C-alpha positions in Angstrom: 77.7 123.7 94.6 78.7 125.1 91.2 76.6 125.1 88.1 74.0 122.3 88.2 75.0 119.2 86.2 78.2 121.0 85.1 79.9 122.3 88.2 83.7 121.7 88.1 83.8 119.3 85.2 85.0 121.7 82.5 87.7 123.2 84.8 88.8 119.8 86.0 89.6 118.6 82.5 91.0 121.9 81.1 92.9 123.7 83.9 96.3 122.8 85.3 95.3 120.3 87.9 97.4 122.0 90.6 95.6 125.2 90.0 92.1 123.6 89.8 92.4 121.6 93.0 94.4 124.2 95.0 91.9 127.0 94.2 89.0 124.8 95.2 90.5 124.0 98.5 91.6 127.6 99.2 88.1 128.8 98.5 86.0 126.1 100.2 88.3 124.3 102.7 89.3 120.6 103.0 85.7 119.3 102.4 83.4 120.8 99.7 80.8 119.7 97.3 80.4 120.2 93.5 79.1 118.5 90.4 81.4 116.4 88.3 80.2 114.7 85.1 76.6 115.7 86.2 76.8 113.9 89.6 76.7 115.5 93.0 80.2 115.0 94.5 82.0 115.6 97.8 85.7 116.4 97.5 88.1 115.5 100.3 91.4 117.3 100.6 92.7 116.1 104.0 94.6 113.0 104.8 92.2 112.2 107.7 89.2 112.4 105.5 90.8 110.3 102.7 91.7 107.6 105.3 88.2 107.7 106.6 86.7 106.9 103.2 89.4 104.5 101.8 90.3 102.7 105.0 88.3 103.2 108.1 84.8 102.9 106.5 85.8 101.6 103.2 82.8 99.2 103.2 80.4 102.2 103.0 82.1 103.6 99.9 82.0 101.4 96.9 84.3 102.0 93.9 82.6 103.5 90.9 83.9 103.9 87.4 82.4 104.9 84.0 80.6 102.1 82.2 83.0 102.6 79.3 85.9 101.5 81.5 84.0 98.4 82.7 83.4 97.4 79.1 87.0 98.1 78.1 88.6 96.0 80.8 85.7 93.6 81.7 83.0 93.9 84.4 84.4 91.0 86.5 87.8 92.7 87.1 88.5 93.2 90.8 88.7 97.1 90.4 84.9 97.2 90.0 84.0 95.1 93.1 84.1 95.0 96.8 83.2 92.4 99.5 84.1 88.7 99.4 84.7 88.5 95.6 87.1 91.5 95.8 88.9 90.1 98.8 89.4 86.8 97.1 90.6 88.3 93.8 92.8 90.9 95.4 94.7 88.3 97.5 95.4 86.3 94.3 96.5 89.3 92.2 98.5 90.9 94.9 100.3 87.6 95.7 101.2 87.1 92.0 102.5 90.7 91.7 104.5 90.7 95.0 108.3 91.4 94.9 108.9 87.6 95.3 106.8 86.9 92.2 108.1 89.5 89.8 111.8 89.3 90.5 112.3 86.8 87.7 110.8 89.3 85.2 113.8 91.7 85.4 115.7 90.3 82.4 112.6 90.2 80.2 111.6 93.8 81.0 115.2 94.9 80.5 115.5 93.3 77.1 112.2 94.7 75.9 113.1 98.2 77.2 116.5 98.2 75.5 114.9 97.0 72.2 112.3 99.7 72.3 114.8 102.5 73.0 116.9 101.4 70.0 114.1 102.8 67.8 114.2 106.2 69.5 117.7 107.4 69.0 119.1 109.3 66.0 118.0 112.8 66.9 114.5 112.6 65.3 111.7 114.2 67.3 109.4 111.7 69.0 106.3 112.1 71.1 107.6 110.8 74.4 104.2 110.0 75.9 103.1 108.2 72.7 106.2 106.1 72.6 106.0 105.3 76.3 102.5 104.0 75.7 103.7 101.8 72.9 106.5 100.5 75.1 104.1 99.7 77.9 101.8 98.0 75.5 104.6 95.8 74.1 105.6 95.0 77.7 102.1 93.8 78.4 102.2 91.6 75.3 105.5 90.1 76.3 104.3 89.4 79.9 101.2 87.8 78.4 103.4 85.6 76.3 105.4 84.6 79.3 102.2 83.7 81.2 100.9 81.7 78.2 104.2 79.8 77.9 104.2 78.9 81.6 100.6 77.8 81.3 101.5 75.4 78.4 104.4 74.0 80.4 102.1 73.8 83.5 104.3 76.2 85.5 101.2 77.8 87.0 102.0 78.1 90.7 103.9 81.4 90.6 102.2 83.6 87.9 99.0 85.5 87.8 97.2 83.3 85.4 98.2 80.2 87.4 96.8 81.7 90.6 93.5 82.6 88.8 93.2 79.2 87.2 93.9 77.2 90.4 91.8 79.4 92.7 88.8 77.9 94.5 86.5 79.6 97.0 85.3 78.0 100.3 82.7 76.1 98.3 85.2 74.7 95.9 84.0 76.9 93.0 86.5 77.9 90.4 86.6 81.2 88.6 84.7 81.4 85.2 86.7 82.0 82.0 85.2 85.5 81.8 86.4 86.3 85.4 89.9 85.0 84.6 90.1 86.9 81.4 88.8 90.2 82.9 91.2 90.1 85.7 94.2 89.2 83.6 93.4 91.9 81.2 92.8 94.4 84.0 96.1 93.8 85.6 98.2 93.7 82.4 96.6 96.6 80.6 94.8 98.9 83.0 98.1 100.5 84.1 99.3 101.2 80.6 98.5 104.9 80.4 99.4 105.6 84.1 102.9 104.1 83.8 103.5 105.8 80.5 102.4 109.1 82.0 104.8 108.8 84.9 107.7 107.9 82.7 107.0 110.9 80.5 107.2 113.1 83.6 110.5 111.4 84.7 112.0 112.2 81.3 110.9 115.8 81.7 112.0 116.3 85.3 115.5 114.8 84.6 115.8 117.0 81.5 114.9 120.1 83.5 117.4 119.3 86.3 120.8 118.7 84.8 122.7 118.1 88.1 120.1 115.5 89.1 120.3 113.9 85.7 124.1 113.5 86.1 123.6 111.9 89.5 121.2 109.4 88.0 123.5 108.8 85.0 126.4 108.2 87.3 124.5 105.6 89.3 123.1 103.8 86.3 126.3 103.8 84.2 128.2 102.3 87.0 125.7 99.4 87.1 125.8 99.0 83.3 129.6 99.1 83.2 129.8 96.4 85.9 127.4 94.1 84.1 129.2 94.5 80.8 132.6 93.8 82.4 131.2 90.7 84.1 129.0 89.6 81.2 125.9 89.8 83.3 122.4 91.2 82.7 120.6 93.6 85.0 119.3 91.7 88.0 116.8 92.0 90.8 119.3 92.9 93.5 120.6 95.8 91.4 117.1 97.2 91.0 116.9 97.2 94.8 120.1 99.3 95.0 119.3 102.4 92.9 118.7 104.9 95.7 119.1 108.1 93.6 116.9 106.8 90.8 114.3 105.4 93.2 113.9 108.8 94.9 113.5 110.4 91.5 110.7 108.0 90.8 109.0 108.7 94.1 109.3 112.4 93.7 107.9 112.2 90.1 105.0 110.2 91.5 104.4 113.0 94.0 104.9 116.0 91.7 102.9 114.6 88.8 100.2 112.9 90.9 99.0 111.0 87.8 96.1 109.6 89.9 95.0 113.0 91.2 91.9 111.5 92.8 89.7 108.5 92.8 86.0 108.0 92.8 83.8 106.3 95.4 80.1 106.2 96.0 78.4 106.2 99.4 76.2 103.1 99.8 74.5 104.7 102.8 74.2 108.2 104.5 77.6 108.7 106.2 78.5 111.4 108.7 82.0 112.8 108.9 82.9 115.6 111.3 79.4 117.0 111.2 79.0 116.7 107.4 76.5 114.3 105.9 77.5 112.5 102.8 74.2 111.3 101.3 73.7 107.8 99.9 74.4 107.7 96.2 76.7 110.7 96.2 80.1 110.4 94.6 83.1 111.0 96.9 86.5 112.2 95.5 89.6 111.8 97.8 92.1 114.3 96.4 95.5 112.7 96.4 97.1 115.6 94.5 96.1 118.2 97.2 97.8 116.1 99.9 100.9 115.5 97.8 101.2 119.2 97.3 100.5 120.3 100.9 103.4 122.3 102.3 102.6 120.9 105.8 103.8 117.5 104.6 106.2 118.4 101.7 108.2 121.6 102.1 108.2 123.8 99.0 105.9 121.3 97.2 106.2 122.8 93.7 110.0 122.2 93.8 111.2 118.9 92.3 113.4 117.6 95.1 114.0 113.8 95.4 116.1 114.3 98.5 112.9 114.8 100.5 112.4 111.0 100.2 115.6 110.3 102.1 113.1 110.4 105.1 109.9 108.4 104.8 106.8 110.6 104.4 104.3 110.9 107.2 101.6 108.2 107.2 98.7 108.9 104.7 100.5 111.8 103.0 101.9 109.9 100.0 99.4 107.7 98.1 100.5 107.6 94.4 98.9 104.1 94.1 95.8 104.9 96.2 95.1 103.6 99.7 93.2 100.9 101.5 91.8 97.7 100.1 91.4 99.2 96.6 95.0 100.5 96.3 96.8 99.4 93.1 97.9 95.8 93.5 100.4 96.2 90.7 102.4 99.0 92.3 105.6 96.9 92.8 105.6 95.9 89.1 105.0 99.5 88.0 108.0 100.7 90.1 110.1 97.9 88.7 109.2 98.9 85.1 110.1 102.6 85.9 113.4 101.6 87.4 114.4 99.5 84.5 113.3 102.1 81.9 115.2 104.8 83.7 118.2 102.6 84.0 118.3 102.1 80.2 117.6 105.7 79.4 120.1 107.2 81.8 122.9 104.7 81.1 122.7 104.7 77.4 121.0 107.9 76.1 120.9 111.7 76.2 117.9 113.7 75.3 116.6 117.2 74.6 113.0 118.3 74.8 111.8 120.5 71.9 109.1 123.1 71.7 107.1 124.3 74.7 108.8 123.4 78.0 105.7 124.1 80.1 102.0 123.3 80.1 99.9 120.2 80.9 97.3 118.3 78.9 95.2 115.3 79.7 95.7 112.0 77.8 93.5 111.0 79.8 96.0 111.5 82.7 98.0 114.7 83.1 101.1 114.7 80.9 103.4 117.5 79.6 101.9 119.5 76.7 102.0 117.7 73.3 103.3 114.5 75.0 106.8 116.1 75.5 108.3 116.1 72.0 111.9 115.0 72.5 115.1 114.1 70.6 117.1 111.1 71.8 120.7 110.2 71.0 122.6 107.1 72.0 125.9 107.7 73.9 128.9 105.7 75.0 129.8 104.8 78.5 132.8 106.9 79.5 
């Protein structure tokens, strides 16, 4: 079980996450128990067990988060609930963040990204993760402005706020102002650190793989050149036709596994393959272990986007979680990553400085010191 009330907490937040999770699984197997943050916890490192908790019997495992996160985002946000309220809110949020709903945001995201990157170049050293966080925060502000403008013009039918404002349950009840605010804030701001973390890793992985970087640059410069010649902006259809870049993003999501695990709490005693998970115990599905399992991903420590030329086996690739509580904003997150990578690769070159290895938590795993990097603007050849 580990040390009472301490267990694996110190190791979890100090070791390289690959080493921590892999060593635990190697020693104890695919299902083991420990203490995390003073709570008894069952860790699940197999895709079957993860599906059991997040999909098959999801109603017996409620989402659980620190109270500080609830206060930061708002207790009415869908992330903290299950049952009818969660189903209702998830349908609204997921619909407003579907590909059909976000396709008109491409030009706004592209303009914001280009403007942000202008302040990076010149060869000065910047903290990549810190700047990515600032960029993501600014994007949230811009999207909020777009939503507010559409609200004022009564263009409510296709955006998130419009869906929340117009929603009525089966009894005709509308959402309260607090419920609307908590869910809008949750969707726009909760993903800020995660998206920034993934983008920081993408910058590092491309920097460390020059041939791959050239392939991405070639793909993105061709798109930029075409748009400049035709006087067009980046558009939705072009973001759907970036195969090399898209595979880089998928492999970055797998390798970095920003969401290494998630927390659930058993609402009743639950049996799984002869193991009893007691009511009130925390359960941690370990996405990172599955993403780094050589049975599913050959040579898992190698950064190899070509592995995604073939779709992964079911329940082996879950960068946005799984089941009814999977991230509803995953399509928007991937769109932001594609557009940011497009602007970086087609317009800039960069060089990481200082230590090229090591991981720190911020709170998610990122390269050590936030990946200090120099950026220079370059011309299309």
